[in-house]
Legacy VTK file of the C-alpha trace (Angstrom):
# vtk DataFile Version 3.0
C-alpha trace
ASCII
DATASET POLYDATA
POINTS 129 float
0.032 5.763 13.799
-0.392 8.818 11.583
2.286 10.252 9.367
3.214 13.899 9.621
4.847 16.159 7.053
6.870 19.314 7.491
6.072 21.927 4.874
7.508 25.444 4.994
8.352 24.935 8.660
4.822 23.786 9.565
3.965 20.357 10.991
0.941 19.074 9.037
-1.323 16.027 8.992
-4.912 15.221 8.079
-7.941 14.446 10.207
-11.560 13.460 9.737
-14.568 15.133 11.361
-17.950 13.396 11.712
-21.122 15.441 12.157
-24.751 14.338 11.752
-23.770 11.141 9.910
-21.544 13.047 7.489
-17.777 12.826 7.247
-15.269 15.500 6.281
-11.611 14.833 5.508
-9.350 17.795 6.266
-6.086 17.428 4.346
-3.877 20.294 5.540
-4.178 20.501 9.303
-1.507 22.198 11.410
-0.374 20.308 14.510
0.080 23.181 16.979
0.967 22.470 20.603
0.969 26.233 21.184
-2.717 26.499 20.318
-5.078 25.843 23.196
-7.984 24.916 20.965
-8.738 23.078 17.740
-10.112 25.179 14.865
-11.463 24.239 11.445
-12.314 26.345 8.424
-15.790 27.862 8.240
-16.169 26.969 4.551
-15.190 23.328 5.056
-17.385 22.991 8.155
-20.388 24.330 6.242
-19.909 21.633 3.596
-21.218 19.038 6.102
-23.815 21.260 7.772
-21.763 22.765 10.586
-23.089 26.321 10.511
-23.731 28.981 13.156
-27.142 28.883 14.780
-29.076 31.572 16.604
-27.986 30.376 20.080
-24.276 30.018 19.235
-21.920 32.450 20.896
-19.407 34.187 18.668
-16.171 35.108 20.427
-12.643 36.249 19.625
-9.565 34.046 19.888
-6.007 35.373 19.722
-2.662 33.826 18.934
0.686 34.501 17.333
-1.005 34.741 13.911
-3.437 37.422 15.110
-7.030 37.212 16.256
-10.301 36.114 14.706
-13.934 35.541 15.554
-15.091 31.943 15.961
-18.022 29.941 17.217
-17.890 26.444 18.676
-19.731 23.249 17.802
-19.715 19.741 19.179
-18.992 17.155 16.512
-19.760 13.455 16.756
-16.155 12.325 16.301
-12.651 13.387 15.343
-10.203 10.857 13.899
-6.479 11.250 13.275
-4.836 8.052 12.031
-5.779 5.303 14.505
-6.773 7.799 17.219
-10.426 8.728 17.643
-12.476 10.669 20.129
-16.238 10.905 20.295
-18.139 14.141 20.996
-15.565 16.879 20.746
-16.041 20.650 20.722
-14.295 22.465 17.871
-13.971 26.126 17.074
-15.047 27.225 13.605
-13.409 30.282 12.009
-12.298 31.903 8.763
-8.645 30.943 9.304
-7.189 33.757 7.168
-3.605 33.331 8.356
-1.824 33.922 5.055
-1.210 30.247 4.263
-3.437 27.390 3.131
-4.775 25.383 6.097
-7.969 23.357 6.596
-7.642 23.405 10.363
-5.450 23.557 13.455
-5.099 20.708 15.922
-4.688 22.336 19.308
-3.551 21.081 22.680
-7.163 20.351 23.679
-7.496 17.603 21.052
-3.919 16.332 21.421
-4.508 15.922 25.173
-7.884 14.222 24.731
-6.343 11.769 22.227
-3.298 11.235 24.503
-1.238 11.875 21.391
2.510 11.482 21.142
4.294 13.583 18.532
7.562 12.114 17.275
9.208 14.802 15.161
12.243 12.623 14.371
10.092 9.867 12.818
7.323 12.290 11.735
4.577 10.295 13.450
1.587 11.051 15.613
0.225 8.170 17.657
-1.727 7.179 20.758
0.185 7.055 24.035
-0.091 3.427 25.170
1.133 4.125 28.712
LINES 1 130
129 0 1 2 3 4 5 6 7 8 9 10 11 12 13 14 15 16 17 18 19 20 21 22 23 24 25 26 27 28 29 30 31 32 33 34 35 36 37 38 39 40 41 42 43 44 45 46 47 48 49 50 51 52 53 54 55 56 57 58 59 60 61 62 63 64 65 66 67 68 69 70 71 72 73 74 75 76 77 78 79 80 81 82 83 84 85 86 87 88 89 90 91 92 93 94 95 96 97 98 99 100 101 102 103 104 105 106 107 108 109 110 111 112 113 114 115 116 117 118 119 120 121 122 123 124 125 126 127 128
């Protein structure tokens, strides 16, 4: 089970990314069921060697906060609390949304993890059914 916090109306948690035997803890990650995809900050991704390569496609994503250019990368693992998935494709972008975030957990990752969000208890956990 992973604890959640509500800060300025945003539901936040942390998650860990593993890539090429390196680990990155993201502390301020928005839990966003309205986002179709999971995005992490370009600067933080680069700190463990996740950088764009010549064959990567750059494309535009749009949402309530506006639009931005991203590229995608497969990481070795994503962990949130006691939930973990191996080989997961993330989007990497600048994330200039006007507030401090390390990433956004989208519906793609929540679905893959079979996550249950309990807003009353502020928990995020694996669906055991």
